[in-house]
C-alpha angles and dihedrals in degrees: 000000000000091000132052126185111217118188145134117271109270094020097110102274093134094052092046090049093054096040092052090047089063093063113099093226096047126076115191121194117274089239122047114215099020088156094207094141092063102028101049112120091358124129096239107234104161115182136190135046097299095050095098092051093055104036096078093060102045111109115210102163122085093218091050091049090051091052089062086072097043092114093062112126119153099341115135096203119054112186146180135182133205116160089205092068092075093059108027109098092218097055101081091051095048091046090051089049098048107024111011096164097050121130122235131218109196120199123185138177135201101286097229093049090047092050092052093046089050091052094049092049092051090046091050093048089050096242098105108093094196119075095205132050097230092057092049090051090048091052090049093049090048091056094245091131097041092110093049116109092210135007099077103139096178101034094061090059095066096092102165096065092045095049094041091071091056095044088053093050104037136045119262092237088067091067134081111181 
């Protein structure tokens, strides 16, 4: 890919992925959220209630990742989006290794609205153990979710620390926020 969508979970990355895919000069990966640029070479040890839901779609093999773009013909922009790239500490290094000249689209949402939307999605999907938002936030603040791979409603709202790694490793001209 020559375009990556970075964004917090529940910030509109899915909508942006599918809207861009409708443009005749843009090809978006056949799977949204493959996670290759954090999972490559990693012993996959997903933890937390949502781990089983996500494990089946994570791509760890380079050949499998490249197959996501097998349908590319004449498109000028070839894109992929995985919200986890913004927050996973391995992602900037793997992006630099595989596609150092890529462009980034960064999409954010008000952190409090994003956190509540995340909570309601996890509740709807049956992977949120708390039935009320305040209890889930209390659990997270107490560190009870620290070992979880996903399901951090507050953590994914701290955009500065996540984006700082990218701004240190890539040129500003590669970003559109």
